C-alpha positions, 0 to 999 in steps of 0.5 A: 545304674538304672534306666533313663527314665525309671524315676520318673515312671515311678513317680507316674505309679503313683499320679493315679492314686494322687489324681482319683477323682472325687465327687463334689462334697454335696453328692457326696454327702448324699452318696454316704450321709443319710441327712435327718430334717424336723420332718423326715429323713430324706437321701435315704435311697442307697447308690447300689448302681455301679454308673450312677457317676459315670458321667463324673468319672467316677467309678461307683462299682463294689470289689472286693478288694475295697470291701476288704480296704473299707471292711472294720469290726468293733468292739466296746462292750462285750460282757457274758451277756452282751456285745456292742460292737461298730461293723464299719464298710458293708450295706445295710442289707449285710447287717440286717442278714446277720441280724435276722440269722441271729434271730433265727437261724443260730440252732440252741436247745429248748425243750420241746416236749413235756410228758404230764405225769400230774399237774394239781395247779392253777396253770395248764398244762399247756402254759405249763409247757410253754413256761418252761420252753422259754427257760434258758439251758445251759447246754452248747449246741454244737455239741447235739445233733438235731431230731428229724420225725424218725429219729429215736431220742438218744443221747446225742440229740436229746436232753431229759429234764425232771421236774417234781414238786409239792405243798403240802397240806397246810402248809405256806404256798410255795414258788417254783423256779427254774432251778427244781428242774433236775438234769437226767444224763442216763435218759428217761425215767418215764415207762412207756407202757407195761412189760408183757412179761415180769422178766422184759426190760421196761421200755421208756421215752429215750433210747440212751446207748451211755450216760451222758455225764460220759460224753459232755464235761459239765451239768446240761442245766439251765441257765438261770435258776431263778425263773419263776415256773408257777405257784403251787397251794397247798395240796397242790404238786406238778410232776412231769418229764421234759425234753429238750432238743436242737431247733432254730429261732424260724421254728419257735421263738423258744429256740432263738439265742438272742433276746434281741440283736438290733443295730442302727448307723452311727449319728454325726450332729453338725453344728453349723453355726456356732451357737452361743450365749442363752442360745447355747444353754437352751439348746444343752437343756432340749437334748434328753441324751446331754449330747451337747454341752457348754464350753468357756470362752473366758470373759462370761462367753460360752458355746454350744459344743457336740460332746457324745454324738455317738448318744443321739437317737434322734429324737430331733429337739433338737432341730426343732428349737429356734437354733435348729436352723444352726443344725444337722444329723445325719447318720453315716450310711455304712457305719452300724453300732450293732447289738446283741443281746443272748438269753444266755445259751451261748456267750454273745462273740459266739453267737456271731461267729456262728451268724458269720459262720451260717452266712457263709455257707448260704454263700457257698451254696449260691455259687454251688448251684449258679456255677 
C-alpha cells in the first residue's frame, strides 16, 4: 500500500517544469533572434553571461544537458560534391569553428614538387606548377602519412605523377588536360645523378619499397580529367614529374578540401499585419527570391502570405516598400544553415566528420593541458 502523500509528492515533482520562469516575449526575442531593420540589424550581441537574467529568476547558463537536449543536425541536401544541413542549438562560435577547420585544417593530398624536364610552352614553369598544384586528386588522405623535412619520399607519404605531351610540327594546337597526368605506382622514374660505375643502381627521387598498387585498392589518379593545364602550339612540349604529399589548407590553399564552406542563420519573415489587395501584389513583385505568395480569399479578395521564408537573402526590399512597417525580418540566433562544397578530394559528409574529429582533438588537448 502506497504511503500517504506519495501521490502528492509525485505531483510536486512535475511542478518545476510547469512553473519554470520565462522571459517576457520582447526579451525572449532579443535573446533568440536578430532583428533586421531597413537600415541595419539590431540585437546582434549575444547574451553569454549566465546571470544576465538573474533578476528575473531565469537561468541563462549553459550546460552539457541543455546542449544535448537542444543540439540537432538535419540534412537537407546531399550530393557527391556538396551538402546542406541545419545545425540547431549551437552558438555562432561553434559553427564558425567548423567552417574554419573545414577550410584550413582537414588534410588532403596535393602536388607539392615539380621536377621539370622540358617546357617549351608559353606558360612559365612557376605558373604551370601552380596550376598542377590546384588539381584535385582522387586519393584518400587518411591512408597517407605527413612528410616532414627529414623524411624520404616513400609509398606511404608520396604520390608520383608523370606528364609528357608534345605537339608535332605542322599540326593543330592541342589542349593538355588533367587526365593526361599518369600515376606512377612504382615511384619516380627520374634519375638524381648518373651512377658512379656502370653496374651501380640509378638513384631516383623516391624510395618506394613496394608498389602502391599493392597497398591501395583503386588507382590514385586525378578527380576531374577535363581541367585545362596548358595549350601547346606546333613544336612545343611539356615533360615533367609531379610529387603529391599530404598537407592542410592553412599551409597553402591547394590543400583545402572545400571550394567553400559557409553558413547563415535561419531567416524568419513575420507579417505583423495582413497585407491585402494591390499592396499584396506589389509586395510579391518586390521580393527577388519569391518569399511571398498570394492567397485567394474569394470574392476577388487576396492577401500576401509567407510561402518560402528559408529562401530569404535579407535583401530588405520588402521592408523598404510602403508596407514595410508591417513586415519583420529576423534571424534565429542558434539555427544555422550550413553548406559544404567539396573540391572532390573527399565526399562532403566525410569532410564534416573529419572536422568534428579535429575539433574533438583540440578540446581534449585543452582539457589535458588545463589538468
